[in-house]
C-alpha positions in Angstrom: -92.9 -53.3 -108.9 -92.1 -50.3 -111.1 -94.8 -48.1 -112.5 -95.1 -47.6 -116.3 -93.5 -44.1 -115.9 -90.6 -45.6 -113.8 -90.0 -48.3 -116.4 -89.9 -45.7 -119.1 -87.5 -43.5 -117.1 -85.3 -46.6 -116.4 -85.3 -47.4 -120.1 -84.3 -43.9 -121.0 -81.4 -43.9 -118.5 -80.2 -47.3 -119.7 -80.2 -46.2 -123.4 -78.4 -42.9 -122.8 -74.8 -43.1 -123.9 -72.0 -41.6 -121.8 -71.1 -38.2 -123.4 -68.9 -35.3 -122.7 -70.5 -32.7 -120.5 -72.2 -29.7 -122.2 -70.8 -26.2 -122.4 -69.9 -24.4 -120.2 -68.7 -27.7 -118.5 -65.6 -29.6 -119.5 -63.4 -32.4 -118.2 -60.5 -30.8 -116.4 -58.1 -32.4 -118.8 -59.0 -34.2 -122.0 -55.8 -36.3 -121.9 -56.9 -38.0 -118.6 -60.4 -38.0 -117.4 -59.6 -39.0 -113.9 -57.1 -38.8 -111.1 -56.2 -42.2 -109.6 -56.7 -42.5 -105.9 -56.5 -46.1 -104.6 -58.7 -46.9 -101.6 -60.7 -43.6 -101.8 -63.0 -43.2 -98.9 -64.4 -39.7 -99.5 -64.0 -36.2 -100.8 -64.8 -32.6 -99.7 -64.5 -29.1 -100.9 -63.0 -25.9 -99.5 -61.5 -22.8 -101.1 -57.9 -21.6 -101.2 -57.6 -18.9 -98.6 -55.6 -16.6 -100.9 -56.9 -17.3 -104.4 -60.5 -18.4 -103.8 -59.9 -21.4 -106.1 -61.9 -24.6 -105.3 -59.8 -27.2 -103.5 -60.7 -30.8 -103.2 -59.6 -32.8 -100.2 -59.4 -36.5 -100.7 -59.5 -39.1 -97.9 -58.1 -42.5 -98.7 -56.7 -45.6 -97.1 -53.3 -43.9 -97.8 -54.0 -40.7 -96.0 -55.1 -37.2 -97.1 -54.5 -35.3 -100.4 -55.4 -31.8 -101.5 -56.0 -31.1 -105.2 -56.4 -27.7 -106.9 -59.7 -28.2 -108.7 -58.8 -25.7 -111.4 -55.7 -27.5 -112.5 -55.8 -31.0 -111.1 -52.5 -30.5 -109.4 -51.9 -32.3 -106.1 -50.8 -29.4 -103.8 -50.5 -31.2 -100.4 -50.3 -34.8 -99.1 -50.3 -36.3 -95.6 -49.7 -40.1 -95.8 -49.8 -40.5 -92.0 -52.6 -38.4 -90.5 -53.2 -38.7 -86.8 -55.1 -42.0 -86.3 -57.8 -40.2 -84.3 -58.5 -37.9 -87.3 -57.8 -40.3 -90.2 -61.5 -40.8 -90.9 -64.3 -38.3 -91.1 -65.8 -37.8 -87.7 -68.1 -35.6 -85.6 -71.6 -34.3 -86.5 -70.2 -32.7 -89.7 -68.2 -35.8 -90.8 -65.0 -33.6 -91.1 -61.3 -34.2 -91.3 -58.5 -31.8 -90.5 -57.4 -29.8 -93.5 -53.8 -30.1 -94.8 -51.5 -27.7 -96.7 -53.1 -24.2 -97.1 -56.2 -25.6 -95.2 -54.3 -26.5 -92.1 -56.1 -25.4 -89.0 -59.6 -25.9 -90.6 -61.9 -28.9 -90.8 -63.2 -30.0 -94.2 -66.5 -31.8 -94.5 -66.1 -35.1 -96.3 -68.8 -37.1 -98.2 -68.4 -40.7 -99.2 -68.1 -44.1 -97.5 -69.0 -42.8 -94.1 -72.0 -40.7 -95.3 -72.4 -37.0 -95.9 -73.2 -35.3 -99.1 -72.1 -32.7 -101.6 -74.2 -30.0 -103.3 -76.7 -31.5 -105.9 -77.4 -28.1 -107.5 -75.7 -24.9 -108.5 -77.1 -21.4 -107.9 -77.8 -21.0 -111.6 -79.8 -24.2 -112.0 -77.5 -27.1 -112.9 -78.4 -30.4 -111.2 -76.8 -33.8 -110.9 -78.6 -37.0 -110.0 -77.1 -40.3 -109.2 -79.2 -43.2 -110.6 -78.7 -46.9 -110.7 -81.0 -48.5 -113.3 -78.6 -51.5 -113.3 -77.6 -51.5 -109.6 -74.9 -51.6 -108.3 -73.5 -49.6 -111.3 -74.3 -45.9 -110.8 -74.7 -43.3 -113.5 -74.2 -39.5 -113.0 -76.7 -37.4 -114.9 -76.1 -33.6 -115.3 -79.1 -31.5 -116.2 -79.9 -27.9 -117.0 -83.6 -28.3 -116.3 -83.6 -29.3 -112.7 -83.6 -33.0 -113.3 -86.9 -33.2 -115.3 -85.4 -35.6 -117.9 -87.9 -34.5 -120.5 -86.8 -35.2 -124.1 -83.8 -37.3 -125.3 -80.4 -37.2 -123.7 -78.1 -34.5 -125.0 -80.8 -31.8 -125.0 -81.4 -30.7 -121.4 -79.7 -33.7 -119.6 -76.5 -35.6 -120.2 -75.2 -39.0 -118.9 -71.7 -37.8 -118.0 -70.3 -40.8 -116.0 -70.9 -44.5 -115.6 -69.4 -46.1 -112.5 -69.2 -49.6 -113.8 -65.7 -50.4 -112.8 -65.4 -49.1 -109.2 -67.9 -48.3 -106.4 -69.2 -44.8 -106.4 -68.3 -42.9 -103.2 -69.7 -39.4 -103.8 -70.8 -37.0 -106.5 -71.6 -33.3 -106.3 -70.8 -29.7 -106.9 -68.4 -27.5 -105.0 -70.3 -24.7 -103.0 -69.1 -22.2 -105.6 -70.8 -24.3 -108.4 -67.5 -24.1 -110.4 -66.5 -27.8 -110.0 -68.3 -31.1 -110.2 -66.5 -34.1 -108.6 -67.3 -37.7 -109.1 -65.4 -40.0 -106.7 -65.2 -43.7 -106.9 -63.2 -46.2 -104.8 -60.4 -45.9 -107.2 -60.3 -42.4 -108.7 -61.7 -38.8 -108.9 -63.1 -37.2 -112.0 -63.3 -33.4 -112.1 -65.7 -31.5 -114.4 -65.2 -27.8 -114.3 -66.9 -24.7 -115.7 -65.3 -22.5 -118.3 -67.7 -19.6 -117.8 -66.2 -18.6 -114.4 -63.3 -16.1 -114.4 
C-alpha cells in the first residue's frame, strides 16, 4: 500500500506532460527524436580516441552499431559479431568495440543488466519511474531528484516509454549525452554548453 506521500508523488508524475528538455539540453535533432534500432538489447558509452567525442555502442539482435553522439551518425556496423561475443558478458557486461573502438571492450547496460550514470558532475539527475507500470517515464532534474514544485521548474518529464520496452537510460561518463534506449530505438539528448 502506498503512503500518502507516495500517492502524491505518483499523481505528480502521472500529471506531468512530456516536454522538451530544458537548456542547456536539447534533442540531438529536432526533425527526428530517435534513431530506430530493431531488437535493441543494450547500449554503452565510450569516447572517440582521437576527438574525445562521446560514442554510443548499440547491441541488438542484428549485431553491433557505433553512433557518434554529437551528430547521430552511424560510424561503424558489425552485423555478424563473433557468436561468443554477441551478447554482453563477463563481470563488466562488456562487448568488443567496433570501428575506432576495436581492441577495447565497451560496458553495456540493458536487457542483460548493468547501468549507466544517473548523475552528471554538475548536478543533473535522471530517474526512471513507472507510475503506470510497465510504461516507464524518464525524469530529468536539476535539483538532484527532489521533485519539489511543479514539472518544468526543476524537473522535467522528457520521455515516456509507452510504445516499447525500456532497456536503459543514463548519462555518458562525460555528462554531455543522455541516452534513452528502448527495444525499438535510441533517443539522444545532448548538452549545448560543452565545447
